N, C-alpha and C positions, 0 to 999 in steps of 0.2 A: 511748449507741448499743450495741446488742448486739455482741459479738465476732464479727468475720468469720470464716466457715470457710475454711481453707485448701485449696483445691481444686487437686491436681495433674491438669493435662490432658495426657494421655500419647498422642503421636502420631507419626506417621513409620513406622519399623519396617523390619524385614528381610523386605520382602515386595513382590511384584508390584504390590500395591496401594498402594504408598508415597505416590504424588501424591494418590490420591483420600482418603487419611488426612489430608493436609495440609489439604484443602479441608473436610473434615468438621471438623476441629479448630478451623479459623477461625470456622466457623459456631457451633459449640457455645461457644467463648471469648466471641463477640460476644453470645451470649444469656444468659451468666451476669451476673446482677446484680452489679455491683462494690459495692454497699451492703451485700450479703449475704455475698459471697465474695471472697476475695484469690485471684486465679487465678494460676496457676504452670504456665505452659507448659513442657513437658519433652519434647524431641525426641529420638527414636531414630534415629541415623543408619542409611543402609544398610548400614554396617559393623557396626552393633550398639552403638555408642557412645551414651551418654547426654549430653544438653546442656542447658543453660540458657541463655537469651538475654542477650547483654550489650547488644546494640542495640535497636531497637524490636520490641516483640512482633509486630506486623503484619508486618514484613518476615520475622521468625523463621518464622511460621505459614506464610508463602506458599513457604518453602524457600529464600529468599534466603540465600546464604552469610554467616555471621556470624563473621569471623575472630577476634573476641574473645569468642566464646561459650565458657562455662565447661564443661569436661568434669565430669560428676557420676557418682554411683552410689548405689544403694539396697541396703542391706544386708537379707539374709533374717534379720533380728534384730528381734523384737518389742518389745524394750526400747528400741529408737532410733527407729523410724518416721521417720527424718530423712534428708533427702539430705546426701551427702557431697561436697564439692567438691575436685578434685584440686589439689594447690598446684603452679603451673607452675615455681616455683622448685628443686622437688625432682623435676621430671619424670624426670631422668635416674638417679635413684637406685633401687637395687634394689627389688623387690616387698615384701621384708621390712622395709623402712624405712616410716615414717610420712609418707607423703606426700599423705594425704588428711585433710581437716579438715572441721569442721561449717560448713554454709552459714547465715550469719545471714539471718533472715527467712524461712527455710523449715523451721523446727523443727516437729516433730510434724504431718506432714500429716494433715489431718482425713479426707480421703477423695481417691480417684483416680478421674478420668473416663477409663477408656481409650477412645481413638477410633483403634485400631489395627486394621485390616482385614486379614485373611488370616493368613498363618503368622507365628509369633511374637508373636501378639498376640490372635487371635480363636481360638486353638486350645487355649487352657488353660495356654499356658506363663507369660504375664504375670500370669495369674490365681493360679498357684501361687506365684509369688514374692511377690505382694501378700499372699496367705493367710499365707505364712512370716513376713512382715514385719509382720503383724498390722494392715495398713492397710485400712479399708473401701474397697470399690470398686463403681463403678456396673456392673451387668449379670450375665450369667451366671457361675456358679462354675466350678471346673476340669473336673469331669466333664461338664456340659452343654455348656461351651465346646468341649472336645475331641470329644465325640461329634457335635455339630452341625457342626463343622469338617469331620470326616470323612464325606463324603457316603455312603459305602458302609455304614458303622455307623448312621448317622442313618437311612437308609432301611429297614435291617434293623430297627431299633427301631420306627419307625413302622409297619411291616408287622406286627410281634409285638403292637402295641398296637391292631391292626385299624383302622389309617387307611388309606385307599385311596391307594395309590402306583402309578405306571406300573412295568412291567417293566424289570429292569436286569440286567447282568452286570458282574462286577469282573474286572479284568484287571491283573495284576501285570507290572512292566517284565520281571523275569527270565524270567516264563512265555512273555511275547510274543517275547523275544529267542531262547528255546530252541525254541519250538513255534508259530512264527507262523502256519503254515497251519492247523495244528489248532484255534489260537484263532479264525481267521477262520470256520472252519466252525462251531464251537461258537456262535459270535454269530449266525451266520445261521440256525442251527437253532432259537435261542430267541427272535430278534427279527426284525422285518421292517423293511426300509428305509421311511422315513428314520430314522435314529437320531442321537442326539446324543453325542458323546464329550467328556469332559471330566476333568480332574484331580480326584482324590477330594478333594484338600484345597486348595482355592483358592476365591476368590470374584470378584465383579464380572465374571463370565464370562470371566476370564482362561484361555486355553488351551482354549476351548470351540469345537467345530466340528460343523457339521451335515452329516451323510454320507448321500447317497442311493444309493450303489452301492459294491461291494466295492473298485473301483480307488481309492476315496478313502479307504478305512477305515485303511489302514496309515499314510498320512501324518497323518490326524487323531490316531491313537493316539501317534505320534511326537511331535506337538505337545503332548498332554496330559502324556507323560513327562517333557517339558522342565521341568515344574512339580512333578511327584510322581512317586513310585515305584509309584503305584496310580492307575489309571484306570478311570472309569465309561463303560459303554456303555449308554445309556437309550433305550428306546422312544419314537420321536417320536409326539406326540399333536396332532392336528388341534384346537387349542384356543385360547381367549382366556386371557391371562395377567393373572391377579388377585392382589392383594397386599393383606395385612391387617397392621396393626402391633398388637403386644400389648404392655401395659404392667402391670407388678404382680409381685408375689412370689407368695404362696401362694393369693391370689385375682386372677388376671390378668383383666384386661379387654381386649377386641377393639375396634379403631376401626372406622369405616366402610370397606368395601372400596374399592379403587382398580383401575383398570385400566391397563395398558401398551399403548400402540399404538406399538409399535417402528418407527424410522425405516427400519430394514433388515429382512431377511427373519426374523431372531430378535434377541432382546434382548441383544446381545453388547456387548463393553467400549466399542466405537465408538459404538454407539446409546445407551448409558447416559450417557456423559460427554462425548461429542464432538459427536455430531448432535443435531438437535432432535426427539427421541422424544416423543410426547405422553402426558402423565399424565391420565388422566380420573377426576376425584375429584368426588364419589363415582362408583364404577363403575355403569354402568346395567344394574342388576340387579333383578329382582322380590324382593319382601320374603322369600320362602322361601329363595331362593339367597342372599340376603345374609346371613340368619341362619344358613344351613349353612356359608357361608364363614367366619363369624365362630366359629362353634362348632368347625370344624376346625382353626382357627388356635390357639385356645385349647387344644385337645386336643394338638395338636403341641407347644405350649409345654410343657405338663405332662408329656408323654411323655418330654421329654429333662430334665425338672427345671430349666427354664430359670429366671431370675430377672430382674428390673429390666425389660429390653426385648428385643424380638426382632421382626423381621418375617418373616411367613410367606408363602412364595410358593405360588400354587395354579394349577391348570390347570382351566378350565371347557370341556369338550369342546364342539364346535360342533353335532355331530350329534344327540347325546342329552342335553346339558347336565348331564353327569356332572362332579363335583367331584374332582380329585385333589390331594394335596399333593405339592408338587415338593421344597421344602427350607425350612429355618428358617436365619435369619442372626441371630446373637446380638449382633453389633455392626454393626448395619445401617447404611448410609450416612447422614451428617448433612450432606451438602452442600446448598446451597441450593436444588438440584433433586431432592433425594432424597424417596423416598416415605415413609420412617418420619415425619419431623416433619410433612410436608404432609398425611398421613391423620390425624394427630392434631389438627392445625390445623382440618381440616375437620369434625373430630368435636368441636370445641369446646375443645381444649387448645392454646393458642398455645405457641411454642417456649419462651418465657421460664418458663412454668408446667411445661412438660414436662420441662426440665433440672432445676427445682426439685424436682419429683416423683421424678426418677430419683435424685437425690442423697438424697432423704429415704428412699427405698426401699434404698439402699445402706446407709446408716446404720442403718436398722431390721433389715435381715439381719444386719449386724455385731452389733448388741446381742442377738439371738437367738442367734448363734453363741456369744458371750461366756458365755451361760448354761449352755453344755453343759459338763459334767464332763470333765476332762481327767486325772483320776486315778481310780483304782478302789478303794473301800473297801468290802469285803463287809459287808452288815448282820450285825449281832451275833446276829439271830434266825437266821441261816442255820446249818445244822449242816454 
């Protein structure tokens, strides 16, 4: 029997999307074939601590407190690629003392599958650590993750690449606190109600508000600023919500499109994870609109130089059937009700094959990076 790959599934995190991450990780772990992979669930707590389960994996993935969980660490050292476990017998000793030891059974992680949504996971931070540690990982790299997480930079990049995006304005917290009335006038000069207000760096519609009049704009900005120093005010569009999953590295492929029929006025956190919003897969679109949606999704994926996986959210206007790119999510939801795996299943790729493919893409990308020179030696023919 071939050696099983050690796959670290990284979940939880210091994010408002912590609970969603737990659900996504449970789905990914269940989909990984235990004949092919040795699955190592690694939980990052709300305080940023890293843990390995001592009790059952299933309870750990649900977020049940594990009093015997082992505190672990991953060093940014490519010569180790190994989890270190804190020795509880030496917990009270100074940082300078050797209180960490190698954890038997987790040596040389072959690949990490990050299922961290939102800040400190989807924003390039964990990707940077894994790059430094020299461990292959599923999904986009540092730059694509950071740009895609920051909706202001993401939309600017989409616009510069010629992708159709609704109008927006970026508001910084200090600007709002210093010149609130001027900011309100500037928003109303550039956009018309209704508008959507959201944190620039967040996901799962956390902190998002729909605003129909000036009297609600201040409170919506205050809600967005709870989660980020930068807020977006976006032009509301009377549109259907279309989503496309993308899979691949240099030659990405798009799934069939799906459509969201939210249980609430718009697809907020409650509609996504609590209420019974309807996912229509495939979306009832004509052949040309389907082709165009898939084309825009791949263009958005390439615009940010994404890798592995992403879900691209689109608007299809109800009046003139124009498509706009709303955003790209480089670590899309992987829960049992999430669009990303469901769209691929409808496109002929069941979740078991999907996670296999994602791991293969991660390893292939790491192989390509390993071929790059890290030392410069001028050719002798150069004068």
